C-alpha positions, 0 to 999 in steps of 0.5 A, a space after each residue: 301268313 307263311 304256309 311253311 307248315 300248312 296244318 295250323 293254317 288248314 285248321 284255322 280256315 276250317 275253323 272260319 268256314 264252320 264259323 260262316 256257316 253259323 252266320 259269322 263273317 270273316 275275310 281271308 286272303 290266300 296269296 302266293 306263287 302259282 302252283 303252291 297249292 292256294 286253291 287246294 288248301 281252300 278247298 276249291 276243287 274246280 279251281 284245283 282242276 282247272 289250274 292244274 289242267 292249264 299248268 300241265 298243258 304248259 308243262 307239256 309245251 315246255 317239254 316237262 312231261 313229268 311235271 305234266 303228269 304230276 299236274 294231271 295226278 293233282 287234278 284227278 285227285 279232286 276231279 270226283 268233286 268238281 263240276 262238269 264244266 271243270 272236268 271238260 277242261 281235263 
């Protein structure tokens, strides 16, 4: 499933999560290139914080400071929901 338009896909994922809470199971695979928002779309705040901070450090190493700032900004949007070990990575 392509994520060119995310709203219908995110609505399906929310529905599947609701169904899982009701005891109905489903397997959902989310794939794609690094940095396209898989963890963010899945609502995995710890993965977003962990991977965004890694991407930011990688961007700094490459001299791409604007990209690093964008990645840190992304991580900080999710930081309030992340567990302390994930926050330590920031």
